[in-house]
C-alpha positions in Angstrom: -10.9 -6.0 -13.9 -14.0 -7.6 -12.4 -13.3 -9.2 -9.1 -13.0 -13.0 -9.4 -14.5 -15.1 -6.7 -12.7 -18.3 -5.6 -14.5 -20.9 -3.5 -13.5 -21.1 0.1 -10.4 -23.1 0.9 -10.8 -22.6 4.6 -10.1 -25.6 6.8 -9.3 -26.2 10.5 -6.2 -27.9 11.7 -5.7 -29.2 15.2 -2.1 -29.5 16.4 -0.8 -32.0 18.9 -1.2 -29.3 21.6 -5.0 -29.1 20.9 -4.8 -25.6 19.5 -7.2 -25.1 16.6 -5.8 -23.1 13.6 -7.8 -22.0 10.6 -5.9 -22.2 7.3 -7.2 -19.6 4.9 -5.7 -20.8 1.6 -4.5 -24.3 0.7 -3.6 -23.7 -3.0 -0.1 -25.0 -3.7 1.4 -21.5 -4.2 2.8 -18.7 -2.0 0.4 -16.7 0.1 1.6 -13.9 2.5 0.4 -10.7 4.3 0.7 -7.4 2.4 3.5 -6.0 4.6 4.7 -6.9 8.0 3.9 -3.5 9.5 0.4 -3.3 8.0 -2.6 -4.9 9.6 -4.2 -7.5 7.3 -7.9 -6.7 8.3 -10.1 -3.8 7.4 -11.4 -1.7 10.3 -14.7 -3.7 10.5 -12.8 -7.0 10.4 -14.9 -8.1 7.4 -12.0 -8.8 5.0 -8.6 -10.3 5.4 -6.1 -8.9 2.8 -3.3 -11.1 1.5 -1.1 -11.6 -1.5 -1.4 -14.9 -3.5 0.7 -16.2 -6.3 -2.0 -18.8 -7.4 -2.3 -17.1 -10.8 1.4 -17.2 -11.5 2.1 -13.6 -10.4 1.5 -11.9 -7.1 -2.1 -10.6 -6.9 -4.1 -9.0 -4.2 -6.9 -11.1 -2.6 -9.3 -10.6 0.3 -11.1 -13.3 2.2 -14.7 -12.4 3.2 -14.9 -13.3 6.9 -18.6 -14.2 6.7 -18.6 -16.6 3.7 -14.8 -17.4 3.6 -14.8 -16.8 -0.1 -11.6 -15.6 -1.6 -11.9 -12.5 -3.8 -9.2 -11.6 -6.3 -9.0 -7.8 -6.5 -6.2 -7.4 -9.0 -5.0 -8.9 -12.2 -1.9 -6.9 -13.3 1.8 -7.5 -13.7 4.4 -5.7 -11.6 2.7 -5.4 -8.2 5.3 -4.6 -5.6 3.9 -7.3 -3.3 5.7 -6.4 -0.1 4.7 -2.7 -0.2 0.9 -2.5 0.0 -0.7 0.1 2.1 -4.3 -0.2 3.4 -4.8 3.6 3.1 -7.1 4.2 6.1 -8.7 0.8 5.5 -10.9 2.2 2.7 -8.7 1.5 -0.2 -5.5 -0.3 -1.0 -2.4 1.6 -2.3 -0.7 -0.6 -4.9 2.8 0.4 -5.7 4.0 -1.0 -9.0 7.5 -2.1 -9.9 7.2 -0.2 -13.2 5.0 2.8 -12.5 3.8 5.1 -9.8 1.2 4.3 -7.1 -2.1 3.1 -8.4 -5.4 2.7 -6.5 
């Protein structure tokens, strides 16, 4: 699959407390981190890794921290979305619900 680039959806929200929060994705679908024990950033802090259901199935996305573009890395069925591993921050281990690990 060739990576698909989605335009930035980044926006800033200010709560009543005055705290500024940046929202990465605003598509009306589920978005979540890869796994609660795994850091969502690469070592250089250039990419934020997350799972999005915007295509109808869970897929792996990264947000480029410079341009805030969303980059879709996968387009496959059966990703075990809560079990990703950022394998030393150089690649992403993608366990499948139907097959062995794929990278």
